[in-house]
N, C-alpha and C positions, 0 to 999 in steps of 0.2 A: 552209230552208235547215235541214240535221238532219246531228249531227257521225256520223259516219262510221272505222272503216280504225281505227287501234292507240289510237286515246287512248277513243274509246268501248271497246273492248273494255277500257283500260286502269280505266273509270267504273265498266267490269263488275267487274273481280277478277285483271282478265290480267296477270299479269308478267312480260308482253314490252316493254321499253323501246323508245319511238318517243321519239321528238325535231316530227316534223310535228302538223299538225292535218290534217285529211280528211274534209268537207263536197260530198253530195246538193243542190246545187244547183238552180235554172230558171229559164234568164235563155238568151229568146233571145237573150240579143247580146253575150252572151262567148261561149269554144272549147270541148269537150266538155272540155277540160279548161285550166284553169289557174293558177299560182304564185304564190303572192305570196309576195318572196321574204326581202322583211321583216321583216314573223309567221312563215314557218312555214307555212303554208295550202294545199294542195293545196282545189282547186275544183273538182267533179266534174258541170259540167253534163247532168243527164239533158233535158232541152232539141235537147239538138244526135246524142244517141245513142239509138234506139234499145231495148237492152237499161235501160238505165239510164234512158230514160224509163216501161219498165215498172215497174222497181222502185218506184219518184216517186211514179206513180196509185197502185202497191198501200198506199202509205204516204202521201202525200198528207195523211190525215183523224185519222195522231199522231204525237205531238207530239215523242215519239221515234221513233228506227227498230228495225223491232221484231227480234228476234234472227234470225228465217230466214231475214230483208230481209239481215240482213250474212250471212248463212252466203251463203247465194245468191251474195250481190260481192262478196266471199273467198274462193268456188270463179272464178270466174271473172279476178277479179285472179290465181290461182296461176298457170291455162291461157296467156294474160296474160305472167305475166313464163317460163313455161316454152316457150312460144312464140318468148318474143324471147331465150328466153338468157341471166334474170336470176334465175338463181340462187338467191342468197341473198337476195333480193326475195321468191320463188318457198318459201324457208322458212320469210320467214315467215310470210308468206299461210295453209304448213302445221302451224305453229305453231297461228293463228290460228282455222283449220279446227275444229286435236284439241279447243283451248278452243270456242271455240262447237256442238262436238254435244256438250259434259260436261256445256252450260252446259245446251237444249234434253230430256238428258237421251234422248238420240239418237234423237231425236222427227223427223227431217229431212225436209225436201218439199224437193223441185225443180222446183215445172212454170215459172220460168221463166228461170231459168240451162238447163238443158238444153235450152231452143231455139235458144239461140246457140252450145255447144260439138256438140260432135264429142259421138258412143257411144264410144271411147276416152278422150277424155277425160273426162266424169266415170265413165267407167270408173273413170281414176285417183284421179279425185276420192275414189268408193264405195271404194275404196281403204285412203285414209288412215282413212276415217272405221269403214272393217272392223278396222285395225287399232287406232280405239282396243277393243273389243268384247272382242278377245286380251286389253287386258293386264295 
């Protein structure tokens, strides 16, 4: 189990407020997304989704998830929230993407997520990144 999402970014210095915690897990018994309302924790199950599984396998030997994998997760989340018209969450993901790009020093890599989103969706994420270079 590895901490991801807003709480992980807060640990890294992000100023975006979030109430819940998100963890990526690998558990063949659980659904892809599980919410523990009592603890306000969301679990993202890598055992039940190919994209999350590839992130899990990339990070399996690391005690904490890498900045680049966090960026890939946030990019995937951004696309999903836009598709579902949940623009408040998409805005939060955009904030997080910009934060991670600054932490990475613009050295970004989309080896995994680009296989799960369209070229147009990837271009939207690249626009977010490029907007950071102009500011």
